[in-house]
N, C-alpha and C positions, 0 to 999 in steps of 0.2 A: 562776319560777312565779308566777302571779297570786295576790294575797291578796284573799279574799273576806270583807270586814269584815262583822261582825254577821249572819253567815249564818243563825244560829239564829232571827232574827226576820224573815227575808225574807218569809215568808208574810203578815206584818202590813203589808206594802207592796203586796200584790196583791189587786185586785178580780177575782174569778173571774166569768166571764160565759158565758152561752149565749144569744146574741142574733142568731143566724141566722134567716132566714125559715123554715127547716124544722125548727127545734128542736122536739123532742117532750117530753112529760111525762116519759118515761123518762129522757131526757138530763137533765132538771132534777132528777130523783131522784139521778142519779149526781153532778150538780153539788153538791147538798147533802151527799152522802156524802163527796165530796172536801174540801168546806169544813170538815166536821167532822174529817177525817183530818189535814188540813194546817194547820188554824187560819187560813184565809184571812180577811182583815179584812172583806171585803164581798162580796156576790153580787148580780149583776144578770141579769135575763131580759127578754124582750119584754114590753111592757106588758100584754098580754091574760093572761099567766101570773103577774103580779106577786102576785095574791091567793093562788094556789096557792103560790108561793114563800114568801110571808109566813108561811103556816101551817106549811110544812115547816121553815123556820128556827127555829121555836119549840124545835126539837130541838138547835139549834146556837146558843147564846145569845152566843158570842163573835164570830159573823159578822153584820155589819150588813146590813140590808135596803136595797139601793140601788134607786132608782127612775129609769127612763129617761124623760126628758121631751122631747117633740118628736122622738122617735126613729123613723127614723134620718135624715130629711131636714132637720129644723129649719124646714121651711116652713109649718107650721101657724100660724094666727093666734095672737097671744099668749094670748087668752082661752082657747084649747084647752090651751095649755101650763099654764095656771093650774089648769085642771080636772085635769090629770094630777098636778099637785102636791098639790091638795086630796084627790085619791083616795089618793095616797101617804100622806098624813098619817093618813087613816082606817085604813090598813094598818099604821101604826107605822113609817113610813119613818125611816131614819137619815141618808140622803144623797140628793142629786138630781143626776143628770147631764144636762144640757140641751144640746141641739144649738142653736147660734145660727142666726140667719136669714142663711144664707150668701149668698143671692141679693141681699139688701139690702146686705150688706157690699160685695159685688163691684160694686153699683151706686152705691157712695158714700153710701148713706143711713145714716150713721153714728148718727144719732139714733134711728132705727128699731131698729138693733141694740142700742144701749145700752138704750133703753126696755124692749125685749123681755127682755133679761137682768135689768134691775132689777126688773121685775114678778115674775120667777120668784124672785129673791133675797128680795124682800119676802114673797112667798107661802111661802117655805121657813120663815120665822119663826125665823131663827137656826141652822137646820141647814145643813150644808155644801152649797154648790152648786158643781158643776164645770161650766165652760163648754166645750163641745165645738166646737172651731174647724173641723174637717174640712180639715186643712191639704193634703190631696191636691188640693183644688180651689183653693188659694190661692197667690199669689205670695209671695215673701219679705216684700215690703212690706205685703201684705195680712195676712200672719201677724203681723207686727209691730203693724199698726193694730188688729187683732182682739184681740191680747193686751192692748193698752193699754186698749181700750174695756172689756174684761172685768174688768180690775183696777179701773178707775174705777167699774165698775157694782157692785162689791163681791163678786165671787165668791171663793170659798176656793181653788179650783184653776183652772188653765187646762189643759184637756185637749186633746190633739192631734187625736183623731179617733174615729169610731164603729167602725172596724175593717171597715166596708163597702166602702170604696174600694180600688182596686188599689194605690195608691202607699202604701208603708209609712212609719211614722214613723222617722226617723233620729236619730242623735246630734246631727247638725248642726242638726236642727230643734229639738231640746231646748235646745241652746246659744243658738239665735236667740231663743227664747221667753224663756229666762232672762236674756238681755241686755236685755229689755224690762221683765219683771216684777220682777227682782231679788228682794227678800225680801217684796214686797208680796202676792204670791200663790204658792202651791205649784204644781207642775207634775205632771200625770199623763199618761203616755204610753200610748197604745192604738193598735193596728193594726200588725202585723208584728213584735211583740216575742215571739220564739219561742226564745230561748236564754238560758242563765244569764249568759254573757259580755255579751250585748246589754243585759241588765238592769243589769249593773254598769257598763257603759260609760255608760249614761244616768244612773245615780246619780252617777257622777263629773261628769257634765255639768250636774247640778242637779235631776234628777228625784226625786220622793219617793214616788210612787204609780204603779201600773201596772194597766191594764186588759187582761187576758189571757183568751183563750178557754180553755175547759175543757181540751182536749187539750194545748195548749202549757203551760198552767199546771202541770198535773200532771207533765208532762215536765221542766220547770224545777225543781220541787220534788224529783222523783226524783234529778235531778243533784245538787241541794243536799244531799240526805240521803246520797248516796254520799260526797260530800266530808266530811260530818260523821261518817260512819261509822255512820249509823243504818240 
């Protein structure tokens, strides 16, 4: 039987999110309730609802306010991403998850990708930045190059995806990113993480943070609580 190490602290590795196009305020209210119930480490919503989430999270001081930057395409000009970070600071943001310029990466415009990330890291003013690679659109070589650029640009985490693409994050992807970043950055998996076993397979591969949609995150915690006898 599998050993689930440190299961009591699993929720402190999960960023709970409601970032679909059709997310409603009612679902965000539920997200906040679940953040409080399970003690999730951070919460993310679509940018237009971040002010609402910031106000609601005042009731849940242990859950950090996450800000989605350049979400979900990453194709905005850097100056627009900076505005997103600045607005996040005004709301009391704790962390920033930014989508990299995927088109520039695939075009070989690596300086553009790096400068874009560095600008967000600088604007974050010491708060953690997670660079979202959108691995579903990348080859293995591009994933490795993007991971390398992200680390050199000063990110805290390399994150696999937004969860909007059809291709899920796999354990093999985590291993590939880990082979590049080593201990120079942490890894956050997002997109297709829907079971407790998948979470622990990815932890074993080097992942230390997860971005999981509301429904799947609650199901994972229910399974964890069953094992813990709660």
